CHARMM internal coordinates of N, CA and C (Angstrom, degrees):
IC EDIT
DIST 1 N 1 CA 1.4386
DIST 1 CA 1 C 1.5373
ANGL 1 N 1 CA 1 C 109.23
DIST 1 C 2 N 1.3070
ANGL 1 CA 1 C 2 N 115.55
DIHE 1 N 1 CA 1 C 2 N 130.14
DIST 2 N 2 CA 1.4805
ANGL 1 C 2 N 2 CA 120.99
DIHE 1 CA 1 C 2 N 2 CA -179.79
DIST 2 CA 2 C 1.5305
ANGL 2 N 2 CA 2 C 108.64
DIHE 1 C 2 N 2 CA 2 C -83.28
DIST 2 C 3 N 1.3204
ANGL 2 CA 2 C 3 N 115.95
DIHE 2 N 2 CA 2 C 3 N 131.84
DIST 3 N 3 CA 1.4528
ANGL 2 C 3 N 3 CA 121.30
DIHE 2 CA 2 C 3 N 3 CA 179.60
DIST 3 CA 3 C 1.5242
ANGL 3 N 3 CA 3 C 108.62
DIHE 2 C 3 N 3 CA 3 C -106.60
DIST 3 C 4 N 1.3153
ANGL 3 CA 3 C 4 N 116.72
DIHE 3 N 3 CA 3 C 4 N 128.87
DIST 4 N 4 CA 1.4636
ANGL 3 C 4 N 4 CA 120.34
DIHE 3 CA 3 C 4 N 4 CA 174.37
DIST 4 CA 4 C 1.5321
ANGL 4 N 4 CA 4 C 107.80
DIHE 3 C 4 N 4 CA 4 C -76.76
DIST 4 C 5 N 1.2960
ANGL 4 CA 4 C 5 N 114.95
DIHE 4 N 4 CA 4 C 5 N 124.39
DIST 5 N 5 CA 1.4496
ANGL 4 C 5 N 5 CA 118.21
DIHE 4 CA 4 C 5 N 5 CA 175.32
DIST 5 CA 5 C 1.5232
ANGL 5 N 5 CA 5 C 108.58
DIHE 4 C 5 N 5 CA 5 C -139.07
DIST 5 C 6 N 1.2819
ANGL 5 CA 5 C 6 N 113.94
DIHE 5 N 5 CA 5 C 6 N 152.77
DIST 6 N 6 CA 1.4562
ANGL 5 C 6 N 6 CA 120.94
DIHE 5 CA 5 C 6 N 6 CA 176.70
DIST 6 CA 6 C 1.4926
ANGL 6 N 6 CA 6 C 110.65
DIHE 5 C 6 N 6 CA 6 C -110.20
DIST 6 C 7 N 1.3013
ANGL 6 CA 6 C 7 N 116.24
DIHE 6 N 6 CA 6 C 7 N 158.33
DIST 7 N 7 CA 1.4660
ANGL 6 C 7 N 7 CA 123.43
DIHE 6 CA 6 C 7 N 7 CA 179.14
DIST 7 CA 7 C 1.5248
ANGL 7 N 7 CA 7 C 107.95
DIHE 6 C 7 N 7 CA 7 C -117.24
DIST 7 C 8 N 1.3204
ANGL 7 CA 7 C 8 N 115.11
DIHE 7 N 7 CA 7 C 8 N 131.15
DIST 8 N 8 CA 1.4795
ANGL 7 C 8 N 8 CA 121.69
DIHE 7 CA 7 C 8 N 8 CA -177.01
DIST 8 CA 8 C 1.5157
ANGL 8 N 8 CA 8 C 109.39
DIHE 7 C 8 N 8 CA 8 C -124.25
DIST 8 C 9 N 1.3125
ANGL 8 CA 8 C 9 N 115.67
DIHE 8 N 8 CA 8 C 9 N 145.95
DIST 9 N 9 CA 1.4566
ANGL 8 C 9 N 9 CA 121.26
DIHE 8 CA 8 C 9 N 9 CA 177.43
DIST 9 CA 9 C 1.5230
ANGL 9 N 9 CA 9 C 109.13
DIHE 8 C 9 N 9 CA 9 C -85.65
DIST 9 C 10 N 1.3339
ANGL 9 CA 9 C 10 N 117.10
DIHE 9 N 9 CA 9 C 10 N 128.48
DIST 10 N 10 CA 1.4564
ANGL 9 C 10 N 10 CA 123.48
DIHE 9 CA 9 C 10 N 10 CA 178.65
DIST 10 CA 10 C 1.5317
ANGL 10 N 10 CA 10 C 105.70
DIHE 9 C 10 N 10 CA 10 C -120.39
DIST 10 C 11 N 1.3401
ANGL 10 CA 10 C 11 N 116.53
DIHE 10 N 10 CA 10 C 11 N 103.92
DIST 11 N 11 CA 1.4613
ANGL 10 C 11 N 11 CA 121.62
DIHE 10 CA 10 C 11 N 11 CA -176.01
DIST 11 CA 11 C 1.5131
ANGL 11 N 11 CA 11 C 111.06
DIHE 10 C 11 N 11 CA 11 C -88.28
DIST 11 C 12 N 1.3147
ANGL 11 CA 11 C 12 N 115.01
DIHE 11 N 11 CA 11 C 12 N 138.27
DIST 12 N 12 CA 1.4539
ANGL 11 C 12 N 12 CA 123.01
DIHE 11 CA 11 C 12 N 12 CA 178.14
DIST 12 CA 12 C 1.5334
ANGL 12 N 12 CA 12 C 108.69
DIHE 11 C 12 N 12 CA 12 C -131.05
DIST 12 C 13 N 1.3176
ANGL 12 CA 12 C 13 N 116.70
DIHE 12 N 12 CA 12 C 13 N 148.08
DIST 13 N 13 CA 1.4645
ANGL 12 C 13 N 13 CA 120.78
DIHE 12 CA 12 C 13 N 13 CA 163.89
DIST 13 CA 13 C 1.5227
ANGL 13 N 13 CA 13 C 105.95
DIHE 12 C 13 N 13 CA 13 C -93.15
DIST 13 C 14 N 1.3309
ANGL 13 CA 13 C 14 N 118.64
DIHE 13 N 13 CA 13 C 14 N 168.06
DIST 14 N 14 CA 1.4595
ANGL 13 C 14 N 14 CA 118.02
DIHE 13 CA 13 C 14 N 14 CA 175.64
DIST 14 CA 14 C 1.5467
ANGL 14 N 14 CA 14 C 111.94
DIHE 13 C 14 N 14 CA 14 C -55.99
DIST 14 C 15 N 1.3281
ANGL 14 CA 14 C 15 N 116.95
DIHE 14 N 14 CA 14 C 15 N -38.11
DIST 15 N 15 CA 1.4915
ANGL 14 C 15 N 15 CA 119.80
DIHE 14 CA 14 C 15 N 15 CA 179.66
DIST 15 CA 15 C 1.5152
ANGL 15 N 15 CA 15 C 110.93
DIHE 14 C 15 N 15 CA 15 C -67.86
DIST 15 C 16 N 1.3386
ANGL 15 CA 15 C 16 N 119.05
DIHE 15 N 15 CA 15 C 16 N -46.23
DIST 16 N 16 CA 1.4606
ANGL 15 C 16 N 16 CA 119.33
DIHE 15 CA 15 C 16 N 16 CA -178.46
DIST 16 CA 16 C 1.5307
ANGL 16 N 16 CA 16 C 112.43
DIHE 15 C 16 N 16 CA 16 C -69.24
DIST 16 C 17 N 1.3434
ANGL 16 CA 16 C 17 N 116.35
DIHE 16 N 16 CA 16 C 17 N -31.20
DIST 17 N 17 CA 1.4750
ANGL 16 C 17 N 17 CA 119.90
DIHE 16 CA 16 C 17 N 17 CA 175.98
DIST 17 CA 17 C 1.5324
ANGL 17 N 17 CA 17 C 109.76
DIHE 16 C 17 N 17 CA 17 C -63.16
DIST 17 C 18 N 1.3296
ANGL 17 CA 17 C 18 N 116.23
DIHE 17 N 17 CA 17 C 18 N -47.27
DIST 18 N 18 CA 1.4742
ANGL 17 C 18 N 18 CA 120.02
DIHE 17 CA 17 C 18 N 18 CA 179.02
DIST 18 CA 18 C 1.5186
ANGL 18 N 18 CA 18 C 111.46
DIHE 17 C 18 N 18 CA 18 C -63.10
DIST 18 C 19 N 1.3220
ANGL 18 CA 18 C 19 N 117.78
DIHE 18 N 18 CA 18 C 19 N -39.11
DIST 19 N 19 CA 1.4643
ANGL 18 C 19 N 19 CA 121.49
DIHE 18 CA 18 C 19 N 19 CA 177.33
DIST 19 CA 19 C 1.5358
ANGL 19 N 19 CA 19 C 110.60
DIHE 18 C 19 N 19 CA 19 C -64.49
DIST 19 C 20 N 1.3249
ANGL 19 CA 19 C 20 N 115.86
DIHE 19 N 19 CA 19 C 20 N -41.11
DIST 20 N 20 CA 1.4715
ANGL 19 C 20 N 20 CA 121.10
DIHE 19 CA 19 C 20 N 20 CA 177.21
DIST 20 CA 20 C 1.5233
ANGL 20 N 20 CA 20 C 111.23
DIHE 19 C 20 N 20 CA 20 C -60.31
DIST 20 C 21 N 1.3273
ANGL 20 CA 20 C 21 N 116.99
DIHE 20 N 20 CA 20 C 21 N -45.96
DIST 21 N 21 CA 1.4585
ANGL 20 C 21 N 21 CA 121.41
DIHE 20 CA 20 C 21 N 21 CA 178.79
DIST 21 CA 21 C 1.5236
ANGL 21 N 21 CA 21 C 111.75
DIHE 20 C 21 N 21 CA 21 C -63.39
DIST 21 C 22 N 1.3333
ANGL 21 CA 21 C 22 N 116.39
DIHE 21 N 21 CA 21 C 22 N -45.76
DIST 22 N 22 CA 1.4911
ANGL 21 C 22 N 22 CA 121.43
DIHE 21 CA 21 C 22 N 22 CA -178.86
DIST 22 CA 22 C 1.5405
ANGL 22 N 22 CA 22 C 110.98
DIHE 21 C 22 N 22 CA 22 C -64.73
DIST 22 C 23 N 1.3251
ANGL 22 CA 22 C 23 N 117.84
DIHE 22 N 22 CA 22 C 23 N -29.08
DIST 23 N 23 CA 1.4591
ANGL 22 C 23 N 23 CA 121.57
DIHE 22 CA 22 C 23 N 23 CA -178.51
DIST 23 CA 23 C 1.5226
ANGL 23 N 23 CA 23 C 112.42
DIHE 22 C 23 N 23 CA 23 C -84.07
DIST 23 C 24 N 1.3298
ANGL 23 CA 23 C 24 N 118.67
DIHE 23 N 23 CA 23 C 24 N 2.14
DIST 24 N 24 CA 1.4624
ANGL 23 C 24 N 24 CA 121.52
DIHE 23 CA 23 C 24 N 24 CA 175.74
DIST 24 CA 24 C 1.4983
ANGL 24 N 24 CA 24 C 114.15
DIHE 23 C 24 N 24 CA 24 C 104.68
DIST 24 C 25 N 1.2997
ANGL 24 CA 24 C 25 N 119.28
DIHE 24 N 24 CA 24 C 25 N -1.76
DIST 25 N 25 CA 1.4706
ANGL 24 C 25 N 25 CA 124.12
DIHE 24 CA 24 C 25 N 25 CA 174.08
DIST 25 CA 25 C 1.5398
ANGL 25 N 25 CA 25 C 113.40
DIHE 24 C 25 N 25 CA 25 C 58.41
DIST 25 C 26 N 1.3372
ANGL 25 CA 25 C 26 N 117.62
DIHE 25 N 25 CA 25 C 26 N 31.60
DIST 26 N 26 CA 1.4720
ANGL 25 C 26 N 26 CA 118.67
DIHE 25 CA 25 C 26 N 26 CA -177.01
DIST 26 CA 26 C 1.5266
ANGL 26 N 26 CA 26 C 113.28
DIHE 25 C 26 N 26 CA 26 C -112.61
DIST 26 C 27 N 1.3339
ANGL 26 CA 26 C 27 N 118.35
DIHE 26 N 26 CA 26 C 27 N -13.71
DIST 27 N 27 CA 1.4552
ANGL 26 C 27 N 27 CA 121.34
DIHE 26 CA 26 C 27 N 27 CA 178.91
DIST 27 CA 27 C 1.5234
ANGL 27 N 27 CA 27 C 108.28
DIHE 26 C 27 N 27 CA 27 C -134.03
DIST 27 C 28 N 1.3373
ANGL 27 CA 27 C 28 N 115.34
DIHE 27 N 27 CA 27 C 28 N 129.21
DIST 28 N 28 CA 1.4534
ANGL 27 C 28 N 28 CA 119.85
DIHE 27 CA 27 C 28 N 28 CA 178.30
DIST 28 CA 28 C 1.5072
ANGL 28 N 28 CA 28 C 109.00
DIHE 27 C 28 N 28 CA 28 C -110.39
DIST 28 C 29 N 1.3160
ANGL 28 CA 28 C 29 N 115.69
DIHE 28 N 28 CA 28 C 29 N 145.41
DIST 29 N 29 CA 1.4477
ANGL 28 C 29 N 29 CA 120.31
DIHE 28 CA 28 C 29 N 29 CA -177.54
DIST 29 CA 29 C 1.5250
ANGL 29 N 29 CA 29 C 112.03
DIHE 28 C 29 N 29 CA 29 C -111.23
DIST 29 C 30 N 1.3298
ANGL 29 CA 29 C 30 N 114.41
DIHE 29 N 29 CA 29 C 30 N 153.72
DIST 30 N 30 CA 1.4637
ANGL 29 C 30 N 30 CA 121.16
DIHE 29 CA 29 C 30 N 30 CA 178.18
DIST 30 CA 30 C 1.5191
ANGL 30 N 30 CA 30 C 108.71
DIHE 29 C 30 N 30 CA 30 C -134.42
DIST 30 C 31 N 1.3068
ANGL 30 CA 30 C 31 N 115.63
DIHE 30 N 30 CA 30 C 31 N 158.28
DIST 31 N 31 CA 1.4635
ANGL 30 C 31 N 31 CA 120.47
DIHE 30 CA 30 C 31 N 31 CA 178.90
DIST 31 CA 31 C 1.5306
ANGL 31 N 31 CA 31 C 110.52
DIHE 30 C 31 N 31 CA 31 C -66.63
DIST 31 C 32 N 1.3161
ANGL 31 CA 31 C 32 N 115.30
DIHE 31 N 31 CA 31 C 32 N 153.52
DIST 32 N 32 CA 1.4731
ANGL 31 C 32 N 32 CA 122.62
DIHE 31 CA 31 C 32 N 32 CA 178.34
DIST 32 CA 32 C 1.5342
ANGL 32 N 32 CA 32 C 110.32
DIHE 31 C 32 N 32 CA 32 C -54.35
DIST 32 C 33 N 1.3119
ANGL 32 CA 32 C 33 N 116.90
DIHE 32 N 32 CA 32 C 33 N -38.07
DIST 33 N 33 CA 1.4652
ANGL 32 C 33 N 33 CA 121.74
DIHE 32 CA 32 C 33 N 33 CA -177.18
DIST 33 CA 33 C 1.5247
ANGL 33 N 33 CA 33 C 111.79
DIHE 32 C 33 N 33 CA 33 C -66.05
DIST 33 C 34 N 1.3070
ANGL 33 CA 33 C 34 N 118.32
DIHE 33 N 33 CA 33 C 34 N -14.43
DIST 34 N 34 CA 1.4887
ANGL 33 C 34 N 34 CA 122.22
DIHE 33 CA 33 C 34 N 34 CA 179.48
DIST 34 CA 34 C 1.5270
ANGL 34 N 34 CA 34 C 112.48
DIHE 33 C 34 N 34 CA 34 C -96.92
DIST 34 C 35 N 1.3182
ANGL 34 CA 34 C 35 N 118.84
DIHE 34 N 34 CA 34 C 35 N 6.75
DIST 35 N 35 CA 1.4577
ANGL 34 C 35 N 35 CA 121.76
DIHE 34 CA 34 C 35 N 35 CA -172.23
DIST 35 CA 35 C 1.5247
ANGL 35 N 35 CA 35 C 112.84
DIHE 34 C 35 N 35 CA 35 C -56.14
DIST 35 C 36 N 1.3293
ANGL 35 CA 35 C 36 N 119.03
DIHE 35 N 35 CA 35 C 36 N -42.42
DIST 36 N 36 CA 1.4768
ANGL 35 C 36 N 36 CA 120.44
DIHE 35 CA 35 C 36 N 36 CA -177.73
DIST 36 CA 36 C 1.5436
ANGL 36 N 36 CA 36 C 109.50
DIHE 35 C 36 N 36 CA 36 C -64.99
DIST 36 C 37 N 1.3046
ANGL 36 CA 36 C 37 N 119.04
DIHE 36 N 36 CA 36 C 37 N -37.27
DIST 37 N 37 CA 1.4690
ANGL 36 C 37 N 37 CA 121.49
DIHE 36 CA 36 C 37 N 37 CA 177.19
DIST 37 CA 37 C 1.5062
ANGL 37 N 37 CA 37 C 110.99
DIHE 36 C 37 N 37 CA 37 C -70.46
DIST 37 C 38 N 1.3305
ANGL 37 CA 37 C 38 N 117.32
DIHE 37 N 37 CA 37 C 38 N -41.31
DIST 38 N 38 CA 1.4690
ANGL 37 C 38 N 38 CA 121.26
DIHE 37 CA 37 C 38 N 38 CA -179.02
DIST 38 CA 38 C 1.5338
ANGL 38 N 38 CA 38 C 110.68
DIHE 37 C 38 N 38 CA 38 C -59.97
DIST 38 C 39 N 1.2981
ANGL 38 CA 38 C 39 N 117.88
DIHE 38 N 38 CA 38 C 39 N -35.83
DIST 39 N 39 CA 1.4682
ANGL 38 C 39 N 39 CA 120.66
DIHE 38 CA 38 C 39 N 39 CA 179.93
DIST 39 CA 39 C 1.5217
ANGL 39 N 39 CA 39 C 112.53
DIHE 38 C 39 N 39 CA 39 C -66.37
DIST 39 C 40 N 1.3022
ANGL 39 CA 39 C 40 N 118.42
DIHE 39 N 39 CA 39 C 40 N -15.71
DIST 40 N 40 CA 1.4554
ANGL 39 C 40 N 40 CA 123.06
DIHE 39 CA 39 C 40 N 40 CA 178.28
DIST 40 CA 40 C 1.5424
ANGL 40 N 40 CA 40 C 113.22
DIHE 39 C 40 N 40 CA 40 C -87.29
DIST 40 C 41 N 1.3340
ANGL 40 CA 40 C 41 N 115.47
DIHE 40 N 40 CA 40 C 41 N -13.19
DIST 41 N 41 CA 1.4856
ANGL 40 C 41 N 41 CA 119.14
DIHE 40 CA 40 C 41 N 41 CA 179.57
DIST 41 CA 41 C 1.5064
ANGL 41 N 41 CA 41 C 109.04
DIHE 40 C 41 N 41 CA 41 C -70.28
DIST 41 C 42 N 1.3229
ANGL 41 CA 41 C 42 N 115.83
DIHE 41 N 41 CA 41 C 42 N 131.93
DIST 42 N 42 CA 1.4519
ANGL 41 C 42 N 42 CA 121.71
DIHE 41 CA 41 C 42 N 42 CA -175.91
DIST 42 CA 42 C 1.5304
ANGL 42 N 42 CA 42 C 111.81
DIHE 41 C 42 N 42 CA 42 C -119.85
DIST 42 C 43 N 1.2978
ANGL 42 CA 42 C 43 N 116.06
DIHE 42 N 42 CA 42 C 43 N 159.44
DIST 43 N 43 CA 1.4487
ANGL 42 C 43 N 43 CA 122.03
DIHE 42 CA 42 C 43 N 43 CA 174.89
DIST 43 CA 43 C 1.5196
ANGL 43 N 43 CA 43 C 108.61
DIHE 42 C 43 N 43 CA 43 C -55.55
DIST 43 C 44 N 1.3379
ANGL 43 CA 43 C 44 N 116.21
DIHE 43 N 43 CA 43 C 44 N 133.74
DIST 44 N 44 CA 1.4645
ANGL 43 C 44 N 44 CA 121.01
DIHE 43 CA 43 C 44 N 44 CA -179.71
DIST 44 CA 44 C 1.5219
ANGL 44 N 44 CA 44 C 112.68
DIHE 43 C 44 N 44 CA 44 C 97.32
DIST 44 C 45 N 1.3332
ANGL 44 CA 44 C 45 N 117.83
DIHE 44 N 44 CA 44 C 45 N -16.50
DIST 45 N 45 CA 1.4633
ANGL 44 C 45 N 45 CA 120.74
DIHE 44 CA 44 C 45 N 45 CA 177.38
DIST 45 CA 45 C 1.5227
ANGL 45 N 45 CA 45 C 108.53
DIHE 44 C 45 N 45 CA 45 C -71.09
DIST 45 C 46 N 1.3265
ANGL 45 CA 45 C 46 N 115.66
DIHE 45 N 45 CA 45 C 46 N 164.27
DIST 46 N 46 CA 1.4619
ANGL 45 C 46 N 46 CA 121.18
DIHE 45 CA 45 C 46 N 46 CA 176.66
DIST 46 CA 46 C 1.5071
ANGL 46 N 46 CA 46 C 111.09
DIHE 45 C 46 N 46 CA 46 C -114.37
DIST 46 C 47 N 1.3092
ANGL 46 CA 46 C 47 N 116.62
DIHE 46 N 46 CA 46 C 47 N 141.06
DIST 47 N 47 CA 1.4448
ANGL 46 C 47 N 47 CA 124.01
DIHE 46 CA 46 C 47 N 47 CA 171.77
DIST 47 CA 47 C 1.5349
ANGL 47 N 47 CA 47 C 107.20
DIHE 46 C 47 N 47 CA 47 C -103.92
DIST 47 C 48 N 1.3253
ANGL 47 CA 47 C 48 N 116.57
DIHE 47 N 47 CA 47 C 48 N 117.68
DIST 48 N 48 CA 1.4536
ANGL 47 C 48 N 48 CA 122.01
DIHE 47 CA 47 C 48 N 48 CA 178.38
DIST 48 CA 48 C 1.5375
ANGL 48 N 48 CA 48 C 107.71
DIHE 47 C 48 N 48 CA 48 C -90.07
DIST 48 C 49 N 1.3056
ANGL 48 CA 48 C 49 N 116.46
DIHE 48 N 48 CA 48 C 49 N 114.31
DIST 49 N 49 CA 1.4614
ANGL 48 C 49 N 49 CA 121.81
DIHE 48 CA 48 C 49 N 49 CA -172.30
DIST 49 CA 49 C 1.5116
ANGL 49 N 49 CA 49 C 110.93
DIHE 48 C 49 N 49 CA 49 C -90.97
DIST 49 C 50 N 1.3100
ANGL 49 CA 49 C 50 N 115.19
DIHE 49 N 49 CA 49 C 50 N 121.53
DIST 50 N 50 CA 1.4690
ANGL 49 C 50 N 50 CA 122.60
DIHE 49 CA 49 C 50 N 50 CA -178.42
DIST 50 CA 50 C 1.5040
ANGL 50 N 50 CA 50 C 110.17
DIHE 49 C 50 N 50 CA 50 C -121.67
DIST 50 C 51 N 1.3108
ANGL 50 CA 50 C 51 N 115.05
DIHE 50 N 50 CA 50 C 51 N 131.90
DIST 51 N 51 CA 1.4783
ANGL 50 C 51 N 51 CA 121.32
DIHE 50 CA 50 C 51 N 51 CA -178.05
DIST 51 CA 51 C 1.5167
ANGL 51 N 51 CA 51 C 108.60
DIHE 50 C 51 N 51 CA 51 C -96.35
DIST 51 C 52 N 1.3518
ANGL 51 CA 51 C 52 N 116.62
DIHE 51 N 51 CA 51 C 52 N 110.30
DIST 52 N 52 CA 1.4480
ANGL 51 C 52 N 52 CA 121.77
DIHE 51 CA 51 C 52 N 52 CA -179.75
DIST 52 CA 52 C 1.5208
ANGL 52 N 52 CA 52 C 109.50
DIHE 51 C 52 N 52 CA 52 C -74.14
DIST 52 C 53 N 1.3111
ANGL 52 CA 52 C 53 N 117.17
DIHE 52 N 52 CA 52 C 53 N 158.49
DIST 53 N 53 CA 1.4277
ANGL 52 C 53 N 53 CA 121.31
DIHE 52 CA 52 C 53 N 53 CA -179.91
DIST 53 CA 53 C 1.5184
ANGL 53 N 53 CA 53 C 112.04
DIHE 52 C 53 N 53 CA 53 C 84.54
DIST 53 C 54 N 1.3256
ANGL 53 CA 53 C 54 N 115.65
DIHE 53 N 53 CA 53 C 54 N -37.75
DIST 54 N 54 CA 1.4723
ANGL 53 C 54 N 54 CA 121.40
DIHE 53 CA 53 C 54 N 54 CA 177.63
DIST 54 CA 54 C 1.5236
ANGL 54 N 54 CA 54 C 110.33
DIHE 53 C 54 N 54 CA 54 C -104.51
DIST 54 C 55 N 1.3249
ANGL 54 CA 54 C 55 N 116.69
DIHE 54 N 54 CA 54 C 55 N -17.47
DIST 55 N 55 CA 1.4543
ANGL 54 C 55 N 55 CA 123.90
DIHE 54 CA 54 C 55 N 55 CA 177.43
DIST 55 CA 55 C 1.5370
ANGL 55 N 55 CA 55 C 111.66
DIHE 54 C 55 N 55 CA 55 C 57.89
DIST 55 C 56 N 1.3405
ANGL 55 CA 55 C 56 N 115.01
DIHE 55 N 55 CA 55 C 56 N 58.45
DIST 56 N 56 CA 1.4504
ANGL 55 C 56 N 56 CA 121.13
DIHE 55 CA 55 C 56 N 56 CA 179.49
DIST 56 CA 56 C 1.5082
ANGL 56 N 56 CA 56 C 110.85
DIHE 55 C 56 N 56 CA 56 C -137.20
DIST 56 C 57 N 1.3234
ANGL 56 CA 56 C 57 N 115.26
DIHE 56 N 56 CA 56 C 57 N 142.63
DIST 57 N 57 CA 1.4590
ANGL 56 C 57 N 57 CA 121.73
DIHE 56 CA 56 C 57 N 57 CA 168.62
DIST 57 CA 57 C 1.5273
ANGL 57 N 57 CA 57 C 106.31
DIHE 56 C 57 N 57 CA 57 C -79.12
DIST 57 C 58 N 1.3367
ANGL 57 CA 57 C 58 N 116.86
DIHE 57 N 57 CA 57 C 58 N 130.34
DIST 58 N 58 CA 1.4683
ANGL 57 C 58 N 58 CA 119.70
DIHE 57 CA 57 C 58 N 58 CA -175.16
DIST 58 CA 58 C 1.5202
ANGL 58 N 58 CA 58 C 114.03
DIHE 57 C 58 N 58 CA 58 C -120.49
DIST 58 C 59 N 1.3011
ANGL 58 CA 58 C 59 N 118.48
DIHE 58 N 58 CA 58 C 59 N -8.87
DIST 59 N 59 CA 1.4478
ANGL 58 C 59 N 59 CA 119.43
DIHE 58 CA 58 C 59 N 59 CA -179.70
DIST 59 CA 59 C 1.5019
ANGL 59 N 59 CA 59 C 114.62
DIHE 58 C 59 N 59 CA 59 C 177.09
DIST 59 C 60 N 1.3264
ANGL 59 CA 59 C 60 N 113.68
DIHE 59 N 59 CA 59 C 60 N 166.48
DIST 60 N 60 CA 1.4557
ANGL 59 C 60 N 60 CA 122.71
DIHE 59 CA 59 C 60 N 60 CA 173.53
DIST 60 CA 60 C 1.5134
ANGL 60 N 60 CA 60 C 106.49
DIHE 59 C 60 N 60 CA 60 C -129.71
DIST 60 C 61 N 1.3155
ANGL 60 CA 60 C 61 N 116.59
DIHE 60 N 60 CA 60 C 61 N 125.02
DIST 61 N 61 CA 1.4568
ANGL 60 C 61 N 61 CA 121.61
DIHE 60 CA 60 C 61 N 61 CA 179.50
DIST 61 CA 61 C 1.5184
ANGL 61 N 61 CA 61 C 109.72
DIHE 60 C 61 N 61 CA 61 C -111.95
DIST 61 C 62 N 1.3252
ANGL 61 CA 61 C 62 N 117.34
DIHE 61 N 61 CA 61 C 62 N 136.18
DIST 62 N 62 CA 1.4571
ANGL 61 C 62 N 62 CA 120.27
DIHE 61 CA 61 C 62 N 62 CA 174.93
DIST 62 CA 62 C 1.5254
ANGL 62 N 62 CA 62 C 108.48
DIHE 61 C 62 N 62 CA 62 C -96.06
DIST 62 C 63 N 1.3311
ANGL 62 CA 62 C 63 N 116.26
DIHE 62 N 62 CA 62 C 63 N 132.09
DIST 63 N 63 CA 1.4548
ANGL 62 C 63 N 63 CA 121.92
DIHE 62 CA 62 C 63 N 63 CA 179.26
DIST 63 CA 63 C 1.5260
ANGL 63 N 63 CA 63 C 107.39
DIHE 62 C 63 N 63 CA 63 C -74.57
DIST 63 C 64 N 1.3297
ANGL 63 CA 63 C 64 N 116.71
DIHE 63 N 63 CA 63 C 64 N 126.15
DIST 64 N 64 CA 1.4608
ANGL 63 C 64 N 64 CA 121.76
DIHE 63 CA 63 C 64 N 64 CA -177.04
DIST 64 CA 64 C 1.5211
ANGL 64 N 64 CA 64 C 114.39
DIHE 63 C 64 N 64 CA 64 C -112.48
DIST 64 C 65 N 1.3436
ANGL 64 CA 64 C 65 N 116.36
DIHE 64 N 64 CA 64 C 65 N 3.45
DIST 65 N 65 CA 1.4529
ANGL 64 C 65 N 65 CA 120.84
DIHE 64 CA 64 C 65 N 65 CA 179.60
DIST 65 CA 65 C 1.5120
ANGL 65 N 65 CA 65 C 108.91
DIHE 64 C 65 N 65 CA 65 C -141.94
DIST 65 C 66 N 1.3241
ANGL 65 CA 65 C 66 N 117.01
DIHE 65 N 65 CA 65 C 66 N 141.76
DIST 66 N 66 CA 1.4680
ANGL 65 C 66 N 66 CA 121.54
DIHE 65 CA 65 C 66 N 66 CA 178.41
DIST 66 CA 66 C 1.5279
ANGL 66 N 66 CA 66 C 111.43
DIHE 65 C 66 N 66 CA 66 C -80.17
DIST 66 C 67 N 1.3053
ANGL 66 CA 66 C 67 N 117.76
DIHE 66 N 66 CA 66 C 67 N -14.33
DIST 67 N 67 CA 1.4438
ANGL 66 C 67 N 67 CA 120.93
DIHE 66 CA 66 C 67 N 67 CA -170.28
DIST 67 CA 67 C 1.5362
ANGL 67 N 67 CA 67 C 111.26
DIHE 66 C 67 N 67 CA 67 C -90.19
DIST 67 C 68 N 1.3337
ANGL 67 CA 67 C 68 N 115.70
DIHE 67 N 67 CA 67 C 68 N 118.35
DIST 68 N 68 CA 1.4685
ANGL 67 C 68 N 68 CA 119.26
DIHE 67 CA 67 C 68 N 68 CA 170.44
DIST 68 CA 68 C 1.5218
ANGL 68 N 68 CA 68 C 107.28
DIHE 67 C 68 N 68 CA 68 C -99.50
DIST 68 C 69 N 1.3044
ANGL 68 CA 68 C 69 N 116.44
DIHE 68 N 68 CA 68 C 69 N 152.98
DIST 69 N 69 CA 1.4522
ANGL 68 C 69 N 69 CA 119.29
DIHE 68 CA 68 C 69 N 69 CA -177.50
DIST 69 CA 69 C 1.5270
ANGL 69 N 69 CA 69 C 108.82
DIHE 68 C 69 N 69 CA 69 C -149.14
DIST 69 C 70 N 1.3120
ANGL 69 CA 69 C 70 N 115.06
DIHE 69 N 69 CA 69 C 70 N 156.50
DIST 70 N 70 CA 1.4592
ANGL 69 C 70 N 70 CA 122.35
DIHE 69 CA 69 C 70 N 70 CA 175.53
DIST 70 CA 70 C 1.5058
ANGL 70 N 70 CA 70 C 109.10
DIHE 69 C 70 N 70 CA 70 C -98.48
DIST 70 C 71 N 1.3289
ANGL 70 CA 70 C 71 N 115.00
DIHE 70 N 70 CA 70 C 71 N 135.56
DIST 71 N 71 CA 1.4459
ANGL 70 C 71 N 71 CA 121.11
DIHE 70 CA 70 C 71 N 71 CA 177.48
DIST 71 CA 71 C 1.5426
ANGL 71 N 71 CA 71 C 106.87
DIHE 70 C 71 N 71 CA 71 C -149.66
DIST 71 C 72 N 1.2938
ANGL 71 CA 71 C 72 N 116.55
DIHE 71 N 71 CA 71 C 72 N 122.11
DIST 72 N 72 CA 1.4688
ANGL 71 C 72 N 72 CA 119.94
DIHE 71 CA 71 C 72 N 72 CA -176.56
DIST 72 CA 72 C 1.5380
ANGL 72 N 72 CA 72 C 112.42
DIHE 71 C 72 N 72 CA 72 C -95.79
DIST 72 C 73 N 1.3386
ANGL 72 CA 72 C 73 N 117.46
DIHE 72 N 72 CA 72 C 73 N 0.46
DIST 73 N 73 CA 1.4554
ANGL 72 C 73 N 73 CA 119.99
DIHE 72 CA 72 C 73 N 73 CA 179.10
DIST 73 CA 73 C 1.5122
ANGL 73 N 73 CA 73 C 109.76
DIHE 72 C 73 N 73 CA 73 C -72.59
DIST 73 C 74 N 1.3352
ANGL 73 CA 73 C 74 N 118.25
DIHE 73 N 73 CA 73 C 74 N 136.16
DIST 74 N 74 CA 1.4759
ANGL 73 C 74 N 74 CA 119.50
DIHE 73 CA 73 C 74 N 74 CA 175.88
DIST 74 CA 74 C 1.5277
ANGL 74 N 74 CA 74 C 110.39
DIHE 73 C 74 N 74 CA 74 C -70.76
DIST 74 C 75 N 1.2865
ANGL 74 CA 74 C 75 N 116.02
DIHE 74 N 74 CA 74 C 75 N 156.40
DIST 75 N 75 CA 1.4645
ANGL 74 C 75 N 75 CA 121.19
DIHE 74 CA 74 C 75 N 75 CA 178.39
DIST 75 CA 75 C 1.5195
ANGL 75 N 75 CA 75 C 108.39
DIHE 74 C 75 N 75 CA 75 C -69.58
END
COOR INIT
IC SEED 1 N 1 CA 1 C
IC BUILD
């Protein structure tokens, strides 16, 4: 069975990538200005992780939950 999935760009700086890894690599954050796009991300989609400043692809994450949420607490 073919599954429709979308691919999204997930940008990290070296600092935010390290913070993401140290926090368990299970939740990715996006800027407030991206909220309307984030709400379109669905379970089964992929986040293509790109490290800015170094210009490298560093990972692919599969979305495992349909629920997006806002949280202003730092990691």
